[in-house]
N, C-alpha and C positions, 0 to 999 in steps of 0.2 A: 162505503160512501165517502167521497171526498168533499167535505163540507167547506173547505177553504180554497177550492179550485179558482173561484172568481175574486178572491181577496187580493188587494194590492200588496206588493212585496213588503212595504214598510210596516204593514199590519198583519202579515202572514203568521209570524210567531205568536202574537197575541191571540189571533183567531184560533190557532191550533190548540192553545191552552184552554180557550173557551169551550171547545168541542167537548172535552172531558167534563168540564164543570156543568155544561148544559145537559149532557146525557145523564149525569148523576142527579141533577135537579129534576128532570122529567121523570126519571125512574122512581124518584121518591114522591113527587107531587101528583103525578098522573099514572100511578102504578097499575090501576085497573082499567085504564082507558086505551083502547086500541087506536082511537082517534081522539083528538083534543078539540074541545069547543073553543074556538078562537073568535072573539068579538072584534068587528071593525065598525067604527062609527063614521058614517059618511055625511058630509055637509054640502048641500047643493046651494050654490050662491046665485042670486039674481044679478045679472050683469048691469042692470039698470039701477039696482039698489043693493050695494055690496053689504049693507048692514042686515039685509034680509037673507036668511038661509033656512033651508029645510033640513031637518036632521033625520037620518034613517040608520037604524042599527041592523047589522047583518052578522049572524053567527055562523061561521063555517066550521065543519068538522074536518080538521086537517090531519093527514097521516102523521105519525110521530116523526118520520124522517123529514117531512116538509116543515114541521114545526121546529125541529132542531135546527134546520138550515136557516130559517128566518130569525130565530132567537140568537144564534151565533153571530149572524150579520149585524143584528141590532146592537149587540153588546160590543162588537168590534168597532162599529161606527155609531156612537150614541146619538149624534145629531142627524142621523139618517131620516129621510122622509119616504113616504110610500113611493113617490115618483122617482126616487133614487134607486129603488130596489133592482131594476133590470140590469144595472151595472155590476151587481154583486151576487146575484143568484142565477140559477139556470133559467134560460128563456122559457122553457116549458112550464116551470113553476109560476113565473110571473104571468104568463098568458092564462094559466088556469085561475089565478087570483082575479084577473080582470073579468073573465067570463063569470066566475062565481059571484062577483060583486056587481054584476050587470053594468059594467062600464060601457059607455057609448062606443059604437064602432061605426066607421063610415065607409066600409068596403062595399056597401050596397048602393052607393051613389055612383052612377055610371056616366052621367053627363051633366053639363052645367045648367041645363034647363030644369033639373030636379033639385029643389032646395033640400039640403040634408036636415033631417029631424034629429036634434041633439039637445043635450042638457047644457046648462051653463057650467062654470068652473066647479070642480068637485074637490073638496079637501078630505083626506082620509086619515083617520086616527087609528093606529094599530093597537087598540086598547088592551087586549089581553097580553099581547107580546110585550108592550111597554110596561105593564104591571109586573110581569114575570122578570123582565130585564132589570127593573129596579129592585125587585126582591133579591136577585142574585148579586147585583153590583153594590147594593147598599145605598149609594149616592152617586151623583154624576161625577164624571172625570174632572180632575182639578189639577192645575199645575201652577208653579210660581218659581221665582228666582230668589236666591239668598245671597247675602254678602259673604265674603268680600267680592267686589266686581273688579273693574279696571283699576289697577294700581301701578304707578310709575311706568305708564305706557306699555305694560305687559298685559296681554289679553288673558283673562281667566273668567270662568263662569261656573256657578254652582246652581243647578236647576233640579227641581223636584217634580215628579209626575205621580199622581195618585189615581188608581183605577182598579175597580173591582176588588177592594180590600187589599190591594197590593201597592207598594211604594217603590218607585225607581228613582235613583239619584244619578245625574249626569254631571261629571266634572270635566271641564275643558280648560287646559292650561298649556303654557309653553315651558319646556324643560330641555336644556341643552340644544337650543335652536330647533326643537322638534315640537310640533303641535300635537298634544295628546288628548284623546277622547276616551274617557273612562266611564263605564256604566256599571252601577251597582243595582241589581234588579231583584225582583221577587222577595222584597222585604215585607214582612207581615205588618200591614198598616194598622190593623186593630191592636196589635201589641204596642206599636208606636203611640197610638192614642192613649192606651192605658198608662204607659210610662210618662207621657206628657200631661196626663189628667185632662184630656179634652175629649169631645164627643163626635167630632166630624173633621173633614179634610181642612176646612178653613181654620179650625182650631189648631191643627198641626202647624200651619204656616205662622200663625201668631206666636205660638209657643216656641218655635225654632228661632224666630227673630228675637224674641226675648232672651233666649238662651245665648245667642250670639252677642247681644248687647252686654251680657253679664260676663263675657270672657275677658281675659287680660288682653292688652294691646298685642302682645306677642302671639297669643292664641288666635286672635282675630285675623292676623296676617296670613294664617295658614289655610289654604283653600280646602284642606281635608278635615277641618274641625268637625264636620258632621259625621264623617266616616269613623273618626276616633270615638265619637259618641255611640255609634252603632256597635263598635267592637266592645266598648266598656259594658254595654248592656246585653251582650251576647245575642244580638240580632243578626240572624243569618242572611246571606245574600249571595247571588251569583255575580261573577265579576268578568267583564270583558274590557280589553284595552285595544285601541286602534291608534295609529300614529301617522302623521303626515310631516315630511321633512321639506 
């Protein structure tokens, strides 16, 4: 089963890694379930009074393959809404969800003299999937930039990305008239938190800024100060370098 077939290129690698994580999670949490009870919360809004909404809970028994597909997509795109799903999952799976959730269909309307019978706007919360995604990821994706930034008209950037208990550092700078893009990925974010004595991603940002402020002037001028810290603390990472002349 190719769970990443519909994933965009820039998130394909992350999605491929999530497949294994999700499969292990499902095997452990739903070991005895051939089908997984997946709750969706639907809110039907009154177009004349948007503050008024009816709530309807629907629990679908999804095959493990379908649940894996949906959970991988939700982890890959944490801000995804139900309406976005057809872009990232097989058409058959999305159509099946629409039928199971009793979404309105208008194909029965054949001419303009017949007024279609339909509901108002419907908001869908993928409750069980969102809860499991949060259990896997720990907390939402988080990113930030660190100093030093632009100095003496030479472009350089140090950025940190945190996702699913992993940390990635991107260093962009110019060396010998070549723009270099360096990526240090798959860093254990939980171990970083332990070393910095913080409990979440935002705490990592605060602690790293404090660390930078405590460096000497010479150390602060080096864009690789954070990489040196990783090495001193035996934090492992994968390394990729790209260049543009």
